[in-house]
C-alpha positions in Angstrom: -2.1 156.0 22.0 -5.0 153.8 21.9 -3.1 151.5 19.4 -0.1 151.3 21.6 -2.1 150.4 24.6 -3.9 147.6 22.6 -0.4 146.4 21.4 0.8 146.4 25.0 -2.2 144.2 26.1 -1.9 141.8 23.3 2.1 141.5 24.2 1.3 141.1 27.8 -1.3 138.2 27.2 1.1 136.5 24.8 4.0 136.7 27.2 1.9 135.6 30.1 0.7 132.6 28.2 4.4 131.6 27.3 5.2 131.9 30.9 2.3 129.7 32.0 3.1 127.1 29.3 6.8 126.8 30.0 6.8 124.4 33.0 8.2 121.0 33.7 6.4 118.2 31.8 5.8 116.3 35.1 3.0 118.9 35.4 0.3 117.0 33.6 -2.2 119.6 34.0 -0.5 121.8 31.3 0.3 120.9 27.8 4.0 120.9 26.8 4.9 123.8 24.6 7.2 121.9 22.3 8.5 118.5 21.6 12.0 117.1 20.9 12.1 113.5 19.7 13.8 111.5 22.4 17.0 109.6 21.4 15.5 106.2 22.5 14.3 103.0 20.5 12.6 99.8 21.6 14.7 96.7 22.2 11.8 94.5 22.8 8.2 94.0 21.6 5.1 94.5 23.6 4.2 90.9 23.2 7.5 89.7 24.5 7.4 92.0 27.5 3.8 91.1 28.6 3.7 87.5 27.4 5.2 86.2 30.7 2.8 87.9 32.9 0.9 86.0 35.4 -1.7 86.6 38.2 1.3 87.3 40.5 3.1 90.7 40.3 6.3 90.2 38.4 9.3 92.6 38.4 10.9 93.7 35.1 14.7 93.2 35.8 16.3 93.9 32.5 16.8 97.2 30.7 14.0 96.5 28.3 12.2 99.1 26.3 8.9 98.9 24.5 6.8 101.2 22.5 3.2 101.6 22.2 0.3 104.1 21.4 -2.2 105.6 23.9 -5.7 104.9 23.2 -7.8 105.9 26.2 -8.0 109.4 27.6 -9.1 110.8 31.0 -10.1 114.1 29.1 -14.0 113.2 29.6 -13.4 111.9 33.1 -14.5 108.3 32.2 -11.1 107.1 32.8 -9.0 107.6 36.2 -5.4 107.3 36.6 -5.1 104.5 34.1 -4.1 104.7 30.5 -4.6 101.8 27.8 -1.8 101.4 25.3 -1.7 99.1 22.3 0.7 98.3 19.5 0.3 100.0 16.0 -0.8 96.7 14.5 -3.2 96.1 17.4 -1.6 92.7 18.2 -0.9 93.4 21.9 -2.1 95.8 24.7 -1.9 96.6 28.4 -3.1 99.1 30.9 -0.6 101.4 32.8 -1.5 102.6 36.4 -0.1 106.0 37.1 -0.8 108.5 40.1 -1.7 111.5 37.9 -4.6 113.3 36.3 -5.2 115.2 33.0 -2.8 112.7 31.4 -4.5 113.3 28.1 -2.4 116.5 27.8 0.8 114.5 27.5 -0.3 111.0 26.5 -3.3 111.6 24.3 -4.9 109.1 22.0 -2.5 108.4 19.1 0.7 109.4 21.1 3.5 107.0 20.8 5.2 106.3 24.0 8.4 104.4 25.2 8.5 102.6 28.3 11.7 101.8 30.2 10.5 98.7 32.0 13.3 97.9 34.5 11.9 98.0 38.0 8.2 98.1 36.9 6.0 95.3 37.5 3.5 93.2 35.3 0.4 91.3 36.5 -2.6 89.8 34.9 -6.1 90.8 36.5 -9.4 89.7 34.7 -7.4 88.7 31.8 -5.8 92.1 31.5 -2.2 92.9 31.6 -1.4 95.7 34.0 1.8 97.5 34.4 2.9 99.7 37.2 4.7 100.1 40.3 4.5 97.6 43.3 1.7 98.3 45.7 1.7 95.8 48.5 1.8 92.5 46.6 0.0 93.8 43.5 0.5 96.3 40.7 -0.4 99.8 41.6 0.2 103.3 40.3 3.4 104.9 39.4 4.1 107.8 41.6 3.7 111.0 39.7 7.3 112.2 40.3 8.7 108.9 39.0 6.4 108.8 35.8 8.9 110.5 33.5 11.6 108.1 34.8 9.8 105.1 33.1 7.7 106.9 30.3 9.4 108.7 27.5 7.0 110.7 25.2 7.6 110.6 21.4 6.7 113.3 19.3 4.9 111.0 17.0 1.1 111.2 17.0 -0.9 109.1 14.6 -4.5 109.3 13.6 -6.5 106.9 15.9 -8.1 105.6 12.8 -4.8 103.7 12.4 -5.4 102.1 15.9 -9.2 101.5 16.0 -10.5 98.0 15.4 -14.0 97.5 13.9 -15.7 94.5 15.5 -19.1 93.2 16.5 -20.3 92.7 20.0 -20.2 88.9 19.4 -16.5 89.1 18.6 -15.7 90.8 21.9 -13.0 88.6 23.6 -10.0 88.9 25.9 -7.8 89.6 22.8 -9.4 93.1 22.5 -8.8 94.1 26.1 -7.3 97.6 26.5 -7.6 98.2 22.7 -9.4 100.9 20.8 -12.6 99.3 19.4 -15.7 100.5 17.4 -19.0 98.7 17.5 -21.5 99.4 14.7 -25.2 99.2 14.1 -25.7 99.3 17.9 -28.0 101.0 20.4 -29.0 101.1 24.0 -31.5 98.4 25.2 -35.1 99.6 25.4 -35.0 99.5 29.3 -32.1 101.9 29.3 -33.8 104.7 27.5 -34.9 107.9 29.3 -32.1 107.7 31.9 -28.8 109.4 32.1 -25.5 107.7 31.5 -24.9 107.7 35.1 -27.7 106.8 37.5 -27.1 107.4 41.3 -29.7 104.7 42.0 -27.6 102.2 39.9 -24.1 102.9 41.3 -21.7 100.1 41.0 -18.3 101.2 42.3 -18.9 104.8 41.3 -20.2 104.2 37.9 -23.4 102.8 36.1 -23.4 99.7 33.9 -25.9 100.0 31.0 -26.2 97.6 28.1 -25.9 98.1 24.4 -27.1 95.6 22.0 -27.1 94.7 18.1 -29.5 93.2 15.6 -28.6 89.7 16.8 -29.1 90.4 20.4 -25.5 90.4 21.5 -25.1 92.6 24.5 -22.0 94.3 26.2 -21.9 96.6 29.2 -21.4 100.2 28.7 -19.9 101.7 31.7 -20.0 105.5 32.7 -18.2 107.0 35.7 -20.0 109.4 38.0 -17.0 111.7 37.4 -17.4 111.7 33.4 -18.5 115.1 32.1 -21.2 113.4 30.3 -22.7 111.5 33.3 -25.8 113.7 33.4 -26.5 113.4 29.7 -29.5 111.4 28.4 -28.8 108.0 27.0 -29.4 108.4 23.3 -32.2 106.8 21.6 -30.7 106.1 18.2 -28.8 103.6 16.4 -25.2 103.9 15.1 -21.6 103.5 16.3 -19.8 103.7 19.6 -16.1 104.0 19.8 -14.1 103.2 23.1 -11.7 100.9 25.2 -12.6 97.4 26.1 -12.0 96.5 29.7 -13.1 93.7 32.1 -14.0 93.1 35.5 -14.3 89.6 36.6 -16.0 87.8 33.9 -17.9 90.8 32.6 -16.5 92.7 29.6 -17.1 96.5 30.0 -16.9 98.9 27.2 -15.9 102.5 28.0 -16.2 105.6 26.0 -13.5 108.2 26.4 -15.8 111.3 25.8 -19.4 111.7 24.7 -18.1 112.3 21.2 -17.3 108.5 21.0 -21.0 107.8 21.1 -22.5 108.5 17.5 -26.0 107.0 17.8 -27.5 109.4 15.3 -29.3 107.0 13.1 -33.1 106.0 13.4 -33.6 103.5 16.2 -34.3 100.0 14.9 -36.6 97.3 16.1 -34.4 94.3 17.2 -37.2 91.7 17.6 -34.8 88.8 16.7 -32.0 87.2 18.7 -29.3 85.5 17.1 -28.8 81.8 18.1 -25.2 82.5 19.4 -26.6 85.1 21.7 -29.5 82.8 22.6 -26.9 80.1 23.7 -25.3 82.6 26.3 -28.7 82.7 28.2 -28.7 81.4 31.8 -29.0 77.8 31.6 -32.2 75.9 33.2 -34.3 79.1 33.7 -37.4 80.1 31.9 -36.8 82.7 29.4 -38.6 86.1 30.0 -38.0 87.6 26.5 -40.4 88.4 23.8 -38.0 88.0 20.9 -37.5 85.2 18.5 -35.0 83.1 16.9 -35.0 82.3 13.2 -33.0 79.5 11.4 -32.8 76.8 8.7 -33.4 73.3 9.8 -30.3 71.3 9.2 -31.1 67.9 10.7 -34.4 66.3 11.3 -35.6 62.9 12.1 -38.3 63.4 9.2 -35.4 63.1 6.6 -32.9 60.5 7.2 -33.8 59.7 10.8 -30.4 60.3 12.1 -31.8 62.2 15.1 -34.2 61.4 17.9 -37.9 62.2 17.0 -38.0 64.8 19.6 -35.1 67.1 18.4 -34.1 69.1 15.4 -31.2 71.3 14.7 -31.6 74.8 13.3 -28.8 77.3 12.3 -28.6 81.0 11.6 -25.7 83.4 10.7 -24.5 83.3 14.2 -24.6 79.7 15.3 -26.6 76.6 15.7 -28.8 74.9 18.3 -30.9 71.8 19.1 -34.5 72.3 19.3 -35.9 69.9 21.9 -39.7 69.6 21.4 -42.0 68.5 24.4 -43.4 65.6 22.2 -42.2 63.5 19.1 -44.8 64.9 16.7 -43.2 67.6 14.8 -43.2 67.9 11.0 -40.1 69.9 10.3 -37.7 68.9 7.5 -34.4 70.0 6.4 -34.7 73.3 4.5 -37.5 74.6 6.6 -36.9 78.1 7.9 -38.6 78.4 11.2 -39.1 81.2 13.7 -39.3 80.3 17.4 -40.6 82.7 19.9 -38.5 82.1 23.1 -40.8 83.5 25.8 -41.3 80.7 28.4 -38.7 78.4 26.8 -35.5 77.3 28.3 -32.0 77.1 27.3 -30.4 74.0 28.9 -27.7 71.5 28.6 -28.1 67.8 28.0 -24.8 65.7 28.1 -22.8 68.8 27.2 -25.1 69.7 24.3 -27.0 73.2 24.4 -30.7 72.7 23.6 -33.7 75.1 23.4 -36.3 73.1 25.3 -39.8 72.6 25.9 -40.8 73.8 22.5 -44.5 73.1 21.5 -44.9 72.5 17.8 -48.4 73.5 17.9 -48.3 75.8 21.0 -49.0 79.5 21.3 -47.3 82.3 23.4 -49.0 85.6 23.7 -51.9 84.7 21.3 -49.4 83.9 18.5 -47.7 80.4 17.3 -44.7 79.6 19.3 -43.1 78.0 16.2 -43.9 79.3 12.5 -42.5 77.7 9.3 -41.8 81.0 7.5 -40.3 79.3 4.3 -39.7 75.9 3.0 -37.1 74.2 0.8 -34.5 76.8 1.8 -30.7 76.3 0.9 -28.9 75.1 3.9 -26.0 77.1 5.3 -22.7 76.7 3.5 -20.6 74.0 5.7 -17.9 75.6 7.6 -14.5 74.4 6.6 -12.9 73.2 9.9 -10.5 70.6 11.3 -11.0 67.7 13.6 -9.2 69.5 16.4 -11.7 72.6 15.9 -14.5 70.1 16.1 -12.9 68.8 19.4 -12.8 72.4 20.7 -16.8 72.5 20.5 -16.6 76.0 18.9 -18.9 74.7 16.1 -21.5 72.9 18.0 -24.9 72.3 16.2 -23.4 73.9 13.1 -23.1 72.3 9.5 -19.3 71.7 9.0 -17.0 70.1 6.4 -13.7 68.3 7.5 -11.2 67.8 4.7 -8.6 65.1 4.3 -10.1 62.6 6.6 -11.0 58.9 6.5 -12.8 56.3 8.7 -10.3 54.6 11.0 -8.8 51.3 9.5 -10.6 49.2 12.0 -13.9 50.7 11.1 -13.7 49.8 7.4 -15.8 46.6 7.5 -18.4 48.3 9.7 -21.6 50.1 8.7 -22.4 53.7 9.7 -24.7 52.6 12.5 -23.2 53.3 16.1 -20.1 55.1 17.0 -17.4 55.2 14.3 -14.1 57.1 14.2 -12.6 59.3 11.6 -9.2 60.4 11.4 -6.8 63.0 9.6 -4.0 60.6 10.6 -3.3 62.8 13.5 -6.6 63.6 15.3 -9.5 61.5 15.8 -13.3 62.3 15.9 -16.3 60.1 16.8 -19.0 59.9 14.2 -22.3 58.7 15.5 -25.3 57.4 13.5 -28.6 56.0 14.9 -29.7 52.6 14.5 -32.7 53.7 12.9 -31.0 56.0 10.4 -31.9 55.2 6.7 -28.3 54.7 5.9 -27.2 52.9 9.1 -26.8 49.6 7.5 -24.6 51.0 4.8 -20.9 50.2 4.9 -18.7 53.2 5.8 -17.0 55.0 2.9 -13.5 53.5 2.3 -11.4 56.4 1.0 -10.0 59.7 2.1 -11.5 63.2 1.5 -14.3 65.5 2.6 -16.9 64.7 5.2 -20.0 66.7 5.9 -22.1 66.8 9.0 -23.2 68.5 12.1 -20.9 69.1 14.8 -22.4 67.8 18.0 -21.6 67.0 21.8 -22.9 64.0 23.7 -20.5 64.0 26.6 -17.8 64.3 24.1 -17.4 65.9 20.7 -18.7 64.1 17.6 -20.0 64.3 14.1 -23.4 63.5 13.0 -24.0 62.9 9.4 -27.2 64.1 7.7 -27.2 61.2 5.1 -24.5 58.9 3.6 -24.1 61.8 1.0 -22.1 63.5 3.8 -19.4 61.0 3.3 -19.6 60.9 -0.6 -16.1 62.9 -0.7 -14.2 60.0 0.9 -12.9 58.7 -2.4 -9.1 59.5 -2.2 -6.0 57.7 -1.4 -6.0 57.0 2.4 -3.3 58.4 4.6 -1.1 56.1 6.9 -2.7 56.2 10.5 -0.6 56.3 13.6 -1.9 53.9 16.3 -2.4 54.6 20.0 0.8 53.5 21.7 -0.8 54.6 25.0 -4.5 55.4 25.7 -6.0 55.9 29.2 -9.7 56.5 29.4 -10.0 55.9 33.1 -13.0 53.6 32.4 -11.3 50.7 34.1 -11.4 52.2 37.4 -13.6 50.2 39.7 -14.8 52.7 42.3 -15.2 56.4 41.8 -16.3 59.4 44.1 -15.1 61.9 46.7 -11.7 60.8 48.3 -11.4 57.7 45.8 -7.9 57.2 44.5 -7.2 56.9 40.7 -6.5 53.3 41.1 -5.0 52.0 37.9 -2.2 49.6 37.4 1.1 51.3 37.0 -0.2 54.7 37.9 1.2 56.7 40.9 -0.6 59.5 42.9 2.2 61.2 45.0 1.9 64.3 47.4 4.9 66.4 47.7 3.6 69.7 49.1 2.7 68.6 52.7 -1.1 68.7 51.9 -3.5 65.9 52.2 -5.7 66.2 49.0 -4.9 64.1 46.1 -6.1 63.5 42.5 -9.5 61.5 42.7 -11.4 59.0 40.3 -14.6 60.7 39.3 -17.6 59.5 37.2 -20.3 62.0 35.5 -22.8 61.1 32.9 -21.3 57.5 32.5 -17.8 59.0 31.8 -14.8 58.2 34.1 -11.9 60.8 34.7 -9.4 62.1 37.0 -10.0 65.1 39.1 -8.1 67.5 41.5 -9.0 70.7 43.4 -7.5 72.6 46.3 -11.0 73.9 47.2 -11.5 74.0 51.0 -7.7 72.9 51.7 -5.6 75.6 53.2 -2.4 73.4 53.1 -0.6 73.9 49.9 -1.6 70.9 47.6 1.1 69.6 45.3 -0.2 66.4 43.7 1.4 64.3 41.0 -0.5 61.9 38.8 2.1 59.9 36.9 1.4 57.3 34.3 3.1 54.0 34.1 6.2 53.8 31.9 5.5 54.1 28.1 8.2 52.5 25.9 8.9 54.7 22.5 11.7 52.4 21.3 9.5 50.7 18.8 7.8 53.8 17.3 8.4 57.1 15.2 6.4 60.3 15.0 5.0 60.1 18.6 2.6 62.8 19.8 1.1 63.4 23.2 -2.3 64.9 24.0 -5.1 64.6 26.5 -8.7 65.9 27.2 -9.2 68.4 29.8 -11.7 70.9 31.8 -10.8 73.8 33.9 -13.6 74.6 36.3 -14.3 77.4 38.8 -11.2 78.6 37.4 -9.4 81.2 39.6 -5.8 80.6 38.5 -3.4 78.1 36.7 -3.3 75.0 38.5 -2.2 72.3 36.2 1.4 71.6 34.9 2.4 68.8 32.6 5.8 67.2 32.5 7.7 64.2 31.4 10.6 62.2 32.7 13.0 59.7 31.2 14.7 58.9 34.5 12.0 58.4 36.9 11.9 55.0 38.4 8.1 54.6 38.6 7.8 54.7 42.4 9.9 57.2 44.1 9.4 60.9 45.1 9.3 62.6 41.7 11.1 65.7 43.1 14.3 63.5 43.1 14.3 63.1 39.3 14.6 65.1 36.2 11.3 66.4 34.7 10.7 68.4 31.5 7.9 70.9 31.7 5.7 70.9 28.5 2.9 73.0 29.8 3.7 76.1 27.7 3.6 73.8 24.5 0.1 72.6 25.3 -2.9 74.7 24.4 -4.8 74.5 27.8 -6.7 77.8 27.5 -10.5 76.7 27.9 -11.9 77.5 31.2 -15.0 78.5 33.1 -14.8 80.8 36.1 -18.0 79.7 37.5 -19.5 76.1 37.0 -18.1 73.2 35.2 -17.3 73.1 31.5 -19.9 71.1 29.5 -17.3 68.8 27.8 -13.9 67.9 27.7 -11.5 69.7 25.4 -8.6 67.9 23.7 -5.2 69.8 23.8 -3.1 70.2 20.7 -0.5 67.4 20.3 3.1 67.7 21.6 5.7 65.8 19.6 7.7 63.2 21.6 9.6 62.1 18.5 12.9 63.1 20.1 12.5 60.8 23.1 13.5 57.3 23.0 13.2 54.6 25.8 10.7 54.7 28.6 8.9 58.0 29.4 6.6 58.8 32.3 4.0 61.7 32.0 3.2 63.6 35.2 -0.1 65.8 35.7 0.9 68.2 38.6 -1.7 69.9 40.6 -0.5 73.0 42.5 -3.0 75.0 44.6 -4.2 76.3 48.0 -7.5 77.7 49.2 -8.3 80.6 48.6 -5.6 81.5 46.2 -5.8 78.8 43.4 -8.7 76.3 43.7 -9.4 75.5 40.2 -10.9 72.1 39.6 -9.0 70.3 37.0 -10.3 67.1 35.2 -8.2 65.0 32.7 -9.2 62.1 30.5 -8.2 60.3 27.4 -4.4 60.6 27.9 -2.8 59.5 24.7 0.4 59.0 22.8 0.1 58.1 19.1 2.8 57.0 16.8 3.9 55.0 13.8 5.2 51.4 14.7 8.7 51.0 13.3 
């Protein structure tokens, strides 16, 4: 009888469990009992689906189906009514908004999901692509009863080790948003220790932002919701790995663990007394540094060698980047190959003509009872030059670093000149300034005549340039020269007589035309001796559509024409610039009455600052005009209105190059 009673109880429990599990899949609070693979397949890639997303909510109107894998989870309470998805190869990702909780029971990390996109909407917010239903004028949550109309759960679940991407803090960028990443050799900053993950006295929108750091001083926000089940846990003191999903709010990247199990800081805490140069470069410009750490790098350029830099400056480089040391006096004895340690307390990171500098270094000074600058080793090997292209130097991504540019030559009209002054090297496509001080020991030497490899320091003085350490940097220019294109058209805006607020771009043959009803137009501006064209809708509540149109440029007597220009995007809050060309414009009329081809998508106009002005102009890639004959007009069209889009656009060095017939 006793055995029968036990069997009956067990049967009742099993049967009761079966009943409680057999519910509609829309109930995200209960895991599904079984899974049948759906008869569905994707007909579009994630990248194709989200590639056209903009800051405006846009409806999917076609019967497109994509597939992706869940990487976030609301199991630990740190994610709320959103799920991050990425492709298996990690090339694309997005965030899905849905009005449901406990979604991890159906869409757990590693679960493959199909998405029926028709009638959903996409929108870019803080560089992240969001997909969901329309709420007002923005993407919002999909109502719970409708979720399974759009999401089809596959039975496939893969190990998330196939999805996670192992990166370092300094590699964090928009390309990793909504993706599963793991950071190694990290720990919470010293001032975060002793507190809980969530601190009610540090409540930012229902969560606490703490900071984690690595051995080079790179930092990222670690965000924990007050609703997470580890909110009350102590921040761990150790060093190790953290796994989570990268998100972004405004300009700030925010790293979010899914559960406390993602935080594996089990190693002994390390003493991070050093800061990498690349991390130092991110310090607030123009403010005294309150930080007891030091930077350490090898001197790659000094006036005490070949005198090709001002006596108050020297360039140092470490594994992460390079920077100019600006001394408070000329008397320093550093030479190339010295490994120096500079304590940054009380110094300042600032910008001079676009160039980042660590300023006010006292060569013989003291800070907190120790030497501000120490030479820790001499005759050290210099860093291996980074192999780059001219276009990469023009992007300013390698500022103050030792670089090598292959397959270049001094321009034809430079061949009779010496190194001293501004010279031009070319790969017969892009051009780059090479600047040499008049005081340089090799300044009076004639420039190298051939084609080959050039080694120097990437630099900025209002525009990108290369600085040679010595004439040996050009010793590789011994090969056969390439055929150089010529400038068929070049506008530097330097011939504008008057610049300033409300001053027009007064150049012969150029037109500035308003077609949107507003009153604000392109203006001629001057900064640090450089003239350029600028447009902004800031402060103007009437829609602004301002056309800046070149004179006619004749392409009948040339081949292999290519168009490019320099730009900056400042105080960026949306895309304001489009670039078009026309072959039937009459040079004076309303451009709306003529045919224009939009080439904006072919141009790499991606650099921007959401706060402040970019330090230097960035050259676009080149767009081929080889299929165009006769006269062509190029238009720079600014479209904006305050407060929606007020980005300040600046353009310079409008160029068409080609080979004469």
